[in-house]
N, C-alpha and C positions, 0 to 999 in steps of 0.2 A: 633420206630413205626411211619409210615408216616400218617399224618393227612392232609387231603385236606385243603389248605388255605381258600377255599370258605366256608368250614364248620366252620373253626375258625372265619371267618368274621361273619357268622350267629350267632354263640354263643356270640361274642362280642356285636353285635347289640342287641340281646335279653337281655343280661345282663344289658346294660346301660338303655334301654327303660324300662325294668321290674323294676329295682331299683328306677329310677327317677319318672316314670309316675305312676306306680301301688303301689309301697311300700313307696313312698315319702321319699326315702333316700336322704341325702344331695348330691348335684351334684358332689362335690369334691370326696367324698367317693365312689360314684357310678362309676365315671370315673376311679378312682384309682383301684377299685376292678376289673373292666372290663379289664384294662390294665394288671394287674397281671395275670388274668385268661388267656388272650391271650398269654402272655409271657410264661406261664407254658405249654400251648398247642403247642407252637412252638417247633419243633424238635431241640434237642441240636446238635450243631456242634461238630466235633471231638475235644476232650479235654475240652469240656465245661461242666459246672454243672449248676444246677438250680439257684444257687446264682449269677451266671454270668448274667442271665436274669434280676434278680432284680437290679443288678448294671447298666445294660443297661437302665432299666426303670427309675432309679433315674437320670442317666445322661441325658436322654431325657427330664425328668421333669425340670432339672436344665437348660438345653439348651433353652427350651421354656421360662422359667422364665427369663433367661438372655436376651432374645430377646424382651420380652414385659413388663417385670417388671417395669422398669423405665418409659416406656411410659404410662403404666396404672396408676402408682402412680402420675406422673406429670399431667396426664389428669384428675385424680380425684381432685387434688389440684386446677387446673385451673377451672374445673367445679364448685367446691365448692366456690371458691373466686369470680367467675363471677356471681354466683347466689346471694351470700350474699352481694356483693358490689352494685348490681343493674346493672352491665355491661350487663348481658344477657337481662334484662328488657329493657335497652336502645336500644339494637340491635333489639329486638322483636318489640318494638313500632315503631322504624324507618322502619322496614320491613312492618309493618301494614300501615304506612302512605304512603310509596312509592308504595307498590304493592296491598294493600288491603288484607283482610283475605283470599279471594279465591285464590290469586296468591302466597301466602306464600309457599305452597308445591312446586310449580314450582321453586321458588327462592332457596329453600333448596336443591332440586334435582340438580339444576344447580351448586350450590356451591359444593356439593359432587362430581359431575361429573368433575368439573374443578380442584378442589384441589387434587383429587386422581390421576391425571396425573403425577405430579412431586413427590407426597409423597404417602406412603403406605395407604391402606384402613383403617387399624387400627388407624393410626394417624389422618386421616381425620375424622373418626367417633368420636374420642376423642375430636377433636376441635369443632365439630358442635353439638354434643349431648346436651351441656348445653343450646343451643338456643331452641332445641326441648322441653327440660324439662321446660324451662321458658314459652314457648308458651302454653304448657299444663297447667301449674299452673295458667296462666292468663285466658284461655278460657275453661278449664275443659272439653275438647273434642278433637277429632282428633289426639290423641297421636300416634296411630299406623300409621296414615297417615304421620305425621312428621318424625317419626323414619325411616319408609320405604323409604320415599323420599330421605333422606340422604344416607341410606344404599345402596339402589339400584342404585342411581346415582354414588356413589363411586365404587360400584362393577363393573359397566360397564367399566369404564376406567382402573380400576386396573387389570381386567382379559383380556383386549383386547389390550391396547395401550402401546407401549414403552414409557418411559424407565422402566416400571415395569419388574422385573426379568423374570417372566414366558414368556411373549410375546417376550422378547429379545432372550431368549434361544430357543423358538419355531422358531423364524426367522432364527437363526443360524442353527438349526437342519434341517429345511426344505429348506435351501438355498434361503431364501427370503430376498432381500435388506431391511434393517431396515426402510429406508425412505418410500418404497412402503407399507410396513406393517403399518407404522404410518398413512399414508394417508387413506388407506382402512379402518383401524380399527376405526379411528376417524369419518369417513364418516358413517360407519355402526352403531357405538355407538350413534352418533347424531340422526340417524333415529330411533333407538330403544328407546331413552330417553322418547319420549311421551308415548310409551307403558309401560315403567317403571312407569311413573307417574299414568297411568291408573290402573296398578296393585296395586299401593299404595292406591289409592282410593277404589278399590275393596276390598282389605284386611281390610281396615278401616270400610267398611260397614259390612263385615262379623263379625268383632269383634269391635263394636263401643265403648264398655265400658270395656276395659281390666282391670284386677286387677294390679294396679301399686304400686310399693313399692320402694321408694328412701331411701336407708339405711343411707344416711347422713342427712335425714330430719325426723322430728318427725311424719309427717303425713303418713298414709297408706290408700290410697283411694281405696275403693271397688266399683265394678260396680254399685250396687244399690245406693250408695251415689252419684256417678257421675251423674246418670240419673236424680236424683231429685234436682240437684244443678243448680241454675241459673248461667250462665257463667259470668265470670268477664268481658268479652268483652261486654256483654249486660248491665252490671251494670255501666260501666265507660263511660265517655264522650269520644269524639274523640281526646282529648288532648294527646300529646305524652307522657308526664311524669306527674305523679301526683305531685302537688305542695307541698304535705306534705312529700315527700321522696326525699332526695338528692341522685343523682346517678352520676356516672362519665360521662364525655363528650363522644360523639360517638368515637372520636379519641382514647381515652384511653380504651374504651370498646372493640374496635376492635383490639387493639395492641397485646394482647395475642394470637390472632388468626393469624394475618397477619405477625407478626415478624417471627415465625417459618416457615410459608409458603414461605415467601420471601427468607430466607436463604437456605431452602431445595431446592426450585426451582432454585435458582441461582447456587447451587452446581451441580444440575442435568444438567443444561445447559452447565456449564463449562466442565463437564465430557464428554458430547456428543461432544462438540467442540474439546476436547483433543483427543478423540478416532478417530475423523474424520481428525485429523492432521491440523485442522484450528486454533488450539491454541497450542502454544509451550511455556512452561514455561522456562525462562532463570534463571540462578543462582541468578540474582538480584531480581527476583520475587518469589522465593521459600517461603519467609515469607508470602506473600500474598496468595499463594496457600495453605499453611498450615492453615492460618486463615480461608479461605473459606471452607476448608474441615472440620475444627472444627465446625464452625458456621452452616454448612450445614448438620452435623450429626443429624438425627432425635432425638436421645436421648438428645444431648446437646441443640438442638434448643428448645425442650419442657421444659428443665430445665430453660432456659432463659425466656420462656413464663410464667412458673410458678412463677419465681421471680417477673416478671412484674405484674402478677395478684395479688400476695400477696401484693405488694407495693400499687396497686390501692385500694385493700380492706382496708389496714391499713390507707391510707390517707382519703378515702371516709367515712369510718365508725368511724374514730378516736378511734380505739381500743387500749387497753393497750397491752403490749407484751404478758402478760399472756392470755388474751382473744384471741389474734391472734394465739398464739400457740395451744390453745384448739381447735380452728376451723380447723387448719391444721392437728392436730392429728386425728380429726374425719374423715377427708378425707383419711388420710393414713391408718387408721384402716379398713375402708371400702374397700379401694383398695387392702388390703391384701387378703381378701376373693376372690376378682375378679382374682387376680394373681394366687391363689391356683387353682381355678377352670379352668382358662385358661391353666395353665401349665399342669394340669392333662389331659385336653382334648388333648393338644399337645403330651403328653406322650402316650396316647391311640392311637393316629394316628401313632406315630413312631413304637409302638409295632405291629400294623397291617401291617406296611410296612416291619418290620423285619420278619413277618410271610410269606413274599414273595407273598402277595396277588396281588400286581401289576403285578409281573411276571406271576402268574397263569392266570390272565385275558389276558395278552399279548399272552400267549400260545394259547388261544382260538381263536385268530384272526391272527396267524402268517401265515396261508396259504391263507389269503384273498388278492391275488395279482392281481386279474382281475377286479378291481374296477376302474371306471372312473366317472367323472361328478357328478350328484346328488347323486348316490349311495355311492360314496366316502365321500361326505359331511355328509350324514345321518349316515353312519357307524362310522365316526370319532366323531361325536357328541355323539352317543350312547356309544362308548367305553370310551370316556373321562368322561361322566356322571357316568358310572359304577365305574371307577377308583376313581373319586372324592367322590362318595357316600361311597365307600369301605374304603378309608383311610383318607379322611377329608381335604386334602391339595389341593387347586386349583393349586398351583405351581407344586407340584409333579404330579398331574393328567395331566397338560399340557406338562410337560417334558416327562413323560412316553408315552403319546399318540403321541406326536410329533416324538418320536423315533420309535414307531410302524409304523406310516404312512409315515415316510421318505422313508423307503424301498419300501412300496407300491406305493408311488408317483413315485419313480424311475422306477419301473417295469411297471407302468401304462402308461408311456409316457407322452406326452404333454397334459395338461388339456385344455378344451374349455373355461376356465376362468382363471383369475389370481390366482396363488396358495396362495396369501394372504387370499383369501376367506377360504381356508382350515384352515389356522392358526386362523382366527377369529372364525370359527365354533368350533374348539377345545377350544377356549377361552369361548365360550358360553356353551359348554359342562361342563367346569370346574365350572360353576355357580351352577350346579345341583349335589348334593343336599346339602345344608348347614344344617347339623343337629348336633347331640351331639358329634361327633368325630372331629368337626371343631372348632378350637379356636375362629373363628369369630362368631360362634353361641353363645358362652358363653359371648363374649364381648357385643354382641347385647343384651343378656338377662340381664347381670349384670350392664353394664353402662346405659342401658335403663330402668332398674328396672322392667323388664317383666318376668312373670313366664315362665318356660320351656315349658309347654303345650301350652301357648299362642304364644310363639315364633315358635313352630312347626306348629301351625295353620296359622301363618302370614308370618314370615321370611322364613321358609323352603318352604312353598308353593309358596310364592312370588318369590323366586329364581328359582324354577322350571318353573314358568310361564315366568320369564324373559329369561331364557335359551331357552325355546321353541319359544318365540316371536322373539328372535334374530336369531334362526335357520331359521324360516320362512322368515325373511327379507333377510338373506344371500342366501337362495335358490332362491328367486325371483330376487335379484340383480345379482347373478351369471349368470342368463339366459338373463336378459334384459340389463345388463351393465357389461360385462365380464372384462373390464378394462385391456385388454391384451396389451394396449399401454404403461402401466407402466413397468419399468424394472424388470426382474426376471431371 
């Protein structure tokens, strides 16, 4: 019996939202139940049985866990060690001294923006979220502002600029030179960044006192407690570090962040040079190439960063091996729940894709071949946003949408602006909407210690506003600055 994939999508959405928001079922169980329901509703292929769908679900769960498991575990260890050793406090107080309290959100957004160019969004968020948490512990306010500043800044470059996988594949599919897309995407992303910061401020005003729960800490701060608490920033003097607390130097505080960023960025640059034939490895340099590839692997780089952060904690706090082991175990136990939820969200997205929801959406627009100019940009944004909302992956949404509009672009003839604007518009469409079938949503909730309902009010709406803001900027630029002088 044929069941329309769009109906399957609706049932999956209602299941997750109903279980999590209304029945308060654990997020892991809710996502797992929705994924199983979607898999059972998906028609069986020839020779398949229902247990084959369960095997596909388990495989998708394991694949997602394999991609993010070590990253989440190492990120949890790094965050715990940076908080306990005082490294995060050192960085926060230095930011306060250099930028002042009002400019810290801009510094966090800029950090996320820059770091997410060479490394994945998830890794960037893991590296920077301890700073946001430490800021919140000090000031007891603006937590949504700090989290969104990091997340939106990282999202901009992750979805728009090479060498992220989705923009690279979009460039290849649409026959856009990678260099041209890099220039246009960075230009547009830089213009959108101030709007992203404004969105973070707006969401913070809409939810100034969220219920925050850090599973690796004993405190569970509720909104009414936060509102009546005088901020640490108001209580303390302008001194950088309290004289009663020994903390690591700024160099060692930043090392767990900058070491993985350096190695991952170096490997990205080397890969780009190698693909452009500007770098050719000879037999004598193969050992160096192997070392660079190993050190530049995000998983291994974060393992190194975790070892450094553990060493800093051990030296700073002068812990016994038993005490050190207990603190690391706490971080690992809490990371386990994050991995389960994130993996279940990834499995849910894979089951939606297995139901051929992307292909069903593609069929709705396969005859739209007479589009040019602004109408093409508007439709590409809408289609990508629908695909992203339906199946949860920005990468899959960009790849699918690029495939749809590659044919339309060919039939439409020459555009009045550079086609890189089309790729960037698709990237902004892939920002919409980050909700419960997106693993990034659960990373934001669990690593940030935010409830799902609060994340829907802030992160999900913030991404929608970010995508729409970027679309408006692209529409204006495509008319005022078509950039047709760039190669394409």
